[in-house]
Backbone as numpy.savetxt, mean C-alpha at the origin, in Angstrom:
# Nx Ny Nz CAx CAy CAz Cx Cy Cz
10.53 -1.94 -16.19 10.72 -1.39 -14.84 9.41 -1.68 -13.96
10.07 -2.27 -12.70 8.83 -2.41 -11.81 9.07 -1.45 -10.59
7.87 -0.86 -10.47 7.91 0.14 -9.37 7.06 -0.51 -8.23
7.42 -0.39 -6.99 6.78 -0.77 -5.79 6.38 0.41 -4.89
5.21 0.62 -4.60 4.58 1.84 -3.78 3.98 1.22 -2.55
4.53 1.62 -1.34 3.85 1.06 -0.05 3.46 2.48 0.80
2.53 2.16 1.59 2.21 3.19 2.57 1.32 2.33 3.65
0.97 3.17 4.72 -0.18 2.77 5.60 -1.41 3.31 4.86
-2.66 2.80 5.42 -3.83 3.19 4.94 -4.19 4.39 4.90
-4.74 5.19 3.88 -5.15 6.47 3.79 -4.19 7.42 3.34
-2.91 6.85 2.79 -1.78 7.69 2.16 -2.19 8.06 0.86
-2.87 7.42 0.19 -3.19 7.59 -1.37 -2.56 6.54 -2.26
-1.99 5.38 -1.48 -1.34 4.42 -2.23 -2.21 3.89 -3.62
-3.46 3.67 -3.36 -4.17 3.06 -4.65 -4.30 4.03 -5.70
-4.65 5.26 -5.13 -4.98 6.42 -6.32 -3.67 6.62 -7.03
-2.57 6.70 -6.30 -1.39 7.01 -6.77 -0.70 5.95 -7.69
-0.88 4.73 -7.22 -0.57 3.47 -7.98 -1.27 3.54 -9.30
-2.56 3.87 -9.27 -3.45 3.87 -10.53 -2.88 5.06 -11.41
-2.61 6.22 -10.79 -1.88 7.31 -11.71 -0.61 7.03 -12.43
0.17 6.39 -11.67 1.55 6.26 -12.20 1.31 5.10 -13.22
0.60 4.16 -12.89 0.31 3.13 -14.04 -0.29 3.74 -15.20
-1.23 4.39 -15.11 -1.89 4.88 -16.40 -1.04 5.85 -17.07
-0.21 6.83 -16.55 0.55 7.60 -17.08 1.72 6.92 -17.73
2.28 5.77 -17.10 3.47 5.15 -17.67 3.10 4.04 -18.80
1.69 3.80 -18.75 1.19 2.66 -19.70 1.56 1.23 -18.93
1.85 1.13 -17.85 2.15 -0.04 -17.14 0.94 -0.78 -16.49
0.76 -2.08 -16.44 -0.15 -2.66 -15.63 0.02 -2.27 -14.17
-1.23 -2.19 -13.56 -1.26 -1.90 -12.13 -1.62 -3.14 -11.32
-0.85 -3.47 -10.35 -1.12 -4.68 -9.38 -1.36 -4.02 -8.04
-2.67 -4.33 -7.71 -3.11 -3.73 -6.44 -3.96 -4.75 -5.72
-3.66 -6.05 -5.67 -4.36 -6.97 -5.09 -4.47 -6.66 -3.54
-5.59 -6.85 -2.96 -5.66 -6.35 -1.54 -6.47 -7.18 -0.61
-6.64 -6.94 0.73 -7.37 -7.78 1.51 -8.88 -7.55 1.08
-9.16 -6.42 0.59 -10.65 -6.27 0.33 -11.05 -7.20 -0.80
-10.05 -7.43 -1.71 -10.51 -8.36 -3.01 -10.37 -9.88 -2.32
-9.48 -10.06 -1.55 -9.42 -11.49 -1.03 -10.70 -11.69 -0.04
-11.13 -10.82 0.84 -12.33 -10.75 1.48 -13.50 -11.15 0.48
-13.75 -10.47 -0.64 -14.51 -10.57 -1.52 -14.55 -12.00 -2.22
-13.49 -12.24 -2.44 -13.24 -13.70 -3.03 -13.69 -14.80 -2.00
-13.71 -14.65 -0.84 -14.12 -15.57 -0.07 -15.41 -15.26 0.60
-16.10 -14.25 0.19 -17.33 -13.81 0.57 -17.62 -13.61 2.12
-16.45 -12.68 2.48 -16.33 -12.46 4.20 -16.39 -10.83 3.95
-17.08 -10.39 5.16 -16.97 -8.81 5.39 -15.59 -8.46 5.51
-15.13 -7.33 5.04 -13.78 -6.82 5.24 -13.11 -6.82 6.49
-13.84 -6.08 7.48 -13.41 -5.90 8.95 -13.34 -7.39 9.45
-14.44 -8.30 9.25 -14.34 -9.52 9.74 -12.95 -10.37 9.05
-12.69 -10.08 7.95 -11.32 -10.71 7.22 -10.18 -10.04 7.92
-10.10 -8.77 8.13 -8.92 -8.24 9.01 -8.84 -8.98 10.32
-10.01 -9.22 10.85 -9.86 -9.91 12.25 -9.20 -11.43 12.04
-9.73 -11.95 11.15 -9.30 -13.31 10.78 -7.75 -13.55 10.57
-7.38 -12.39 9.73 -5.85 -12.25 9.38 -4.94 -12.09 10.81
-5.43 -11.44 11.89 -4.57 -11.52 13.01 -4.39 -12.76 13.61
-5.00 -13.65 13.28 -4.74 -15.17 13.76 -4.25 -16.09 12.78
-4.65 -15.72 11.75 -4.14 -16.69 10.45 -3.09 -15.86 9.51
-1.77 -16.28 9.73 -0.87 -15.45 9.13 -0.81 -15.90 7.63
-1.58 -17.12 7.37 -1.58 -17.56 5.89 -2.23 -16.55 4.98
-3.03 -16.01 5.55 -3.69 -14.92 4.86 -2.86 -13.94 4.37
-1.95 -13.24 5.10 -0.94 -12.25 4.69 0.09 -12.97 3.55
0.49 -14.26 4.09 1.52 -14.72 3.21 0.89 -15.11 1.86
-0.58 -15.45 1.58 -1.12 -15.81 0.32 -1.08 -14.35 -0.42
-1.57 -13.38 0.22 -1.71 -12.15 -0.40 -0.47 -11.54 -0.93
0.49 -11.58 -0.06 1.91 -11.09 -0.57 2.61 -11.97 -1.65
2.46 -13.24 -1.58 2.91 -14.21 -2.56 2.17 -13.95 -3.91
0.87 -13.80 -3.80 0.08 -13.59 -5.20 0.41 -12.31 -5.85
0.71 -11.25 -5.03 1.01 -9.94 -5.49 2.43 -10.05 -6.17
3.44 -10.59 -5.51 4.89 -10.75 -6.13 4.65 -11.53 -7.43
4.03 -12.65 -7.56 3.84 -13.46 -8.67 3.20 -12.76 -9.74
2.45 -11.83 -9.45 1.73 -11.11 -10.58 2.91 -10.28 -11.00
3.55 -9.65 -10.03 4.62 -8.27 -10.42 5.81 -9.02 -11.39
6.15 -10.43 -10.87 7.24 -10.91 -11.67 6.82 -11.62 -12.82
5.63 -11.60 -13.28 5.29 -12.26 -14.45 5.20 -11.15 -15.62
5.55 -10.12 -15.40 5.49 -9.08 -16.17 6.75 -8.07 -16.03
7.38 -7.51 -17.24 8.58 -6.81 -17.01 8.35 -5.43 -16.54
7.21 -4.66 -16.93 6.93 -3.28 -16.47 5.51 -3.48 -15.72
5.47 -2.91 -14.40 4.29 -2.90 -13.62 4.71 -1.94 -12.42
3.44 -1.50 -11.85 3.26 -0.78 -10.71 2.71 -1.63 -9.54
3.11 -2.08 -8.43 2.80 -2.59 -7.48 2.49 -1.88 -6.31
1.15 -1.70 -5.90 0.93 -0.95 -4.73 0.37 -1.87 -3.48
0.89 -1.83 -2.55 0.61 -2.49 -1.47 1.37 -2.10 -0.09
0.83 -2.45 1.09 1.34 -2.07 2.40 2.79 -2.42 2.28
3.18 -3.75 1.69 4.47 -4.30 1.94 5.15 -4.48 0.63
4.60 -3.55 -0.34 5.43 -3.81 -1.85 6.81 -3.55 -1.69
7.32 -2.62 -1.14 8.70 -2.30 -1.10 9.70 -3.23 -0.47
8.88 -4.08 0.42 9.67 -5.08 1.07 9.67 -6.58 0.44
8.39 -6.69 -0.21 8.11 -8.08 -0.92 8.77 -8.11 -2.23
8.70 -6.86 -3.20 9.14 -6.97 -4.25 10.50 -6.54 -4.34
11.53 -7.57 -3.98 12.68 -7.35 -3.90 13.40 -6.86 -5.17
12.84 -7.35 -6.44 13.45 -6.87 -7.62 12.98 -5.69 -8.16
12.14 -4.83 -7.18 11.76 -3.65 -7.84 12.90 -2.67 -8.30
12.64 -1.89 -9.25 13.57 -0.94 -9.62 13.60 0.29 -9.01
12.24 0.57 -8.58 12.07 1.71 -7.56 11.16 1.56 -6.77
11.45 1.97 -5.41 10.76 1.49 -4.10 10.34 2.82 -3.63
9.07 3.32 -3.45 8.48 4.49 -3.17 7.67 4.18 -1.74
7.84 5.11 -0.63 7.15 5.01 0.46 6.32 6.20 0.74
4.98 6.19 0.84 4.04 7.47 0.98 3.90 7.56 2.33
3.77 8.77 2.97 3.36 9.05 4.36 2.54 9.96 4.52
1.88 10.04 5.64 0.70 11.20 5.83 0.45 10.91 7.37
0.11 12.10 8.09 -0.41 11.98 9.50 -1.56 11.02 9.56
-1.81 10.69 10.75 -3.21 9.86 11.02 -4.16 10.68 10.86
-4.12 12.10 11.26 -5.29 12.81 10.88 -5.52 12.76 9.54
-4.72 13.16 8.87 -4.74 13.23 7.33 -5.36 11.93 6.61
-4.92 10.90 7.07 -5.36 9.55 6.61 -6.70 9.44 6.96
-7.05 9.83 8.28 -8.50 9.53 8.69 -9.51 10.43 7.77
-8.95 11.57 7.69 -9.88 12.45 6.83 -10.21 11.95 5.39
-9.12 11.44 4.85 -9.23 10.82 3.54 -10.28 9.64 3.49
-10.05 8.75 4.57 -10.89 7.51 4.57 -12.46 7.90 4.75
-12.34 9.12 5.75 -13.86 9.68 6.04 -14.46 10.19 4.71
-13.71 10.87 3.90 -14.42 11.41 2.65 -14.69 10.16 1.80
-13.83 9.04 1.72 -14.23 7.81 1.03 -15.29 6.78 1.41
-15.32 6.75 2.79 -16.31 5.91 3.38 -17.13 6.37 4.25
-17.27 7.59 4.47 -18.42 8.27 5.45 -18.10 7.85 6.86
-19.04 8.08 7.62 -18.79 7.92 9.21 -18.55 9.20 9.91
-17.87 9.23 10.93 -17.51 10.40 11.75 -15.94 10.36 11.79
-15.40 11.59 11.81 -13.84 11.59 12.14 -13.42 10.81 13.11
-14.04 10.85 14.32 -13.43 10.07 15.45 -13.52 8.66 15.10
-14.79 8.10 14.61 -14.53 6.76 14.05 -13.43 6.14 13.15
-13.23 7.03 12.13 -12.23 6.87 11.06 -10.99 7.01 11.71
-10.67 7.96 12.48 -9.36 8.13 13.13 -9.02 6.78 14.14
-9.92 6.58 14.86 -9.63 5.34 15.96 -9.47 4.08 14.95
-10.32 3.75 13.94 -10.20 2.89 13.21 -8.72 2.73 12.35
-8.43 3.90 11.82 -6.95 3.90 11.12 -5.79 3.73 12.25
-6.02 4.13 13.37 -4.94 4.06 14.36 -4.84 2.59 14.75
-5.95 1.97 15.06 -6.01 0.69 15.46 -5.67 -0.13 14.36
-6.03 0.04 13.01 -5.47 -0.95 11.87 -4.06 -0.71 11.69
-3.53 0.65 11.98 -2.13 0.56 11.70 -1.39 -0.46 12.79
-1.86 -0.27 13.98 -1.16 -1.10 15.18 -1.07 -2.46 14.86
-2.48 -2.99 14.41 -2.63 -4.30 14.15 -1.88 -4.81 13.10
-1.76 -4.03 11.88 -1.12 -4.31 10.78 0.64 -4.46 11.09
0.90 -3.49 11.69 2.37 -3.25 12.14 2.64 -4.69 12.91
2.04 -4.77 14.09 2.24 -6.08 14.85 2.36 -7.30 13.93
1.41 -7.54 13.18 1.28 -8.67 12.50 2.40 -8.79 11.49
2.69 -7.70 10.76 3.97 -7.90 9.98 5.24 -8.08 10.57
5.32 -7.57 11.71 6.63 -7.68 12.52 6.62 -9.46 12.79
5.45 -10.00 13.30 5.46 -11.39 13.76 5.61 -12.26 12.42
5.06 -11.82 11.52 5.08 -12.76 10.16 6.56 -12.89 9.28
6.93 -11.53 9.28 8.09 -11.28 8.59 9.20 -10.47 9.20
8.94 -10.13 10.46 9.98 -9.34 10.86 10.22 -8.05 10.33
9.10 -7.36 9.67 9.21 -6.21 9.00 8.37 -5.03 9.85
8.99 -3.88 10.14 8.20 -2.95 10.71 7.79 -1.87 9.46
6.53 -1.82 9.20 6.12 -1.14 8.01 6.06 0.47 8.34
6.25 0.72 9.47 6.25 2.27 9.93 7.51 2.72 9.48
8.80 1.98 9.14 9.99 2.46 8.83 10.64 2.23 7.32
9.45 2.68 6.47 9.60 2.63 5.09 10.77 3.33 4.47
11.21 4.41 5.18 11.98 5.33 4.77 13.53 4.28 4.72
13.65 3.22 5.43 14.82 2.67 5.54 14.98 1.59 4.48
13.83 1.47 3.70 13.84 0.56 2.51 13.76 1.08 1.22
12.85 2.33 1.24 12.51 3.02 0.10 13.69 3.76 -0.58
13.70 3.91 -1.93 14.56 4.74 -2.57 14.07 6.23 -2.41
12.69 6.46 -2.42 12.25 7.88 -2.26 10.94 7.67 -1.13
10.94 8.89 -0.25 9.76 8.84 0.66 9.12 10.17 0.14
7.67 9.98 0.25 7.03 11.19 -0.28 5.96 11.45 0.90
5.88 12.57 1.47 5.01 13.03 2.56 3.69 13.55 1.54
2.65 13.05 1.93 1.62 13.31 0.75 0.55 14.18 1.60
0.68 14.78 2.84 -0.38 15.51 3.36 -0.83 16.71 2.58
0.30 17.36 2.07 -0.04 18.61 1.46 0.01 18.57 -0.27
-0.03 17.36 -0.66 0.14 17.13 -2.16 -0.95 16.38 -2.84
-1.35 16.85 -4.03 -2.14 15.99 -4.65 -1.96 14.67 -5.32
-2.82 14.00 -5.49 -2.28 12.61 -6.09 -1.54 12.78 -7.33
-1.90 13.65 -8.32 -1.06 14.11 -9.40 0.39 14.60 -9.22
0.70 15.33 -8.16 1.70 15.76 -7.78 2.60 14.64 -7.40
2.07 13.77 -6.59 2.73 12.52 -6.07 3.19 11.64 -7.24
2.06 11.28 -8.16 2.48 10.52 -9.24 3.64 11.23 -10.02
3.48 12.39 -10.30 4.57 13.21 -11.12 6.12 13.01 -10.43
6.09 13.13 -9.12 7.31 12.91 -8.44 7.82 11.35 -8.63
7.03 10.68 -8.54 7.40 9.07 -8.92 7.95 8.94 -10.22
7.24 9.56 -11.22 7.35 9.28 -12.85 8.67 9.98 -12.97
8.87 10.95 -12.53 10.27 11.58 -12.72 11.44 10.77 -12.23
11.17 10.37 -11.11 12.27 9.59 -10.50 12.46 8.13 -11.25
11.25 7.67 -11.78 11.47 6.35 -12.65 12.16 6.61 -13.81
11.94 7.84 -14.62 12.74 8.03 -15.75 14.14 8.26 -15.40
14.40 8.79 -14.41 15.90 8.95 -14.08 16.67 7.50 -14.12
15.84 6.59 -13.61 16.35 5.13 -13.66 16.30 4.17 -14.58
15.69 4.93 -15.77 15.51 4.17 -16.96 16.81 3.95 -17.76
């Protein structure tokens, strides 16, 4: 079973993908911009700016993720566009949360001030959405149109979210 999990930044995608992967015993695929930036020895935020003008960065990231996922029969792929890119996913999950919740989560993870993290989150969302529309014609704010299940994560723990996903996956086996 291939499970694809998508969200905007700060919804808990990486944490939930890891939990689902561990509980099911499936490999986790979560290849990200951060990893690509590290591979190229470029600051993450500089890399994000580069991607705004160089669409091949997104295309490479998405291609590599799908190749990794298709190379194995059972996996959990977590990425911004997983539910759109992994067409052969058996379960497509979209996680949501308010910008405030997401900024607070990023603040706890990365530090700074709430205002900085909120503005950064909203700006990143805008830039990502515009880029995905230009590259693929995908509006990543409309995951509910593509997902099998949508989970609002604002008031749920990562464990609760993972449990919902696993229960749905078991129904589909």
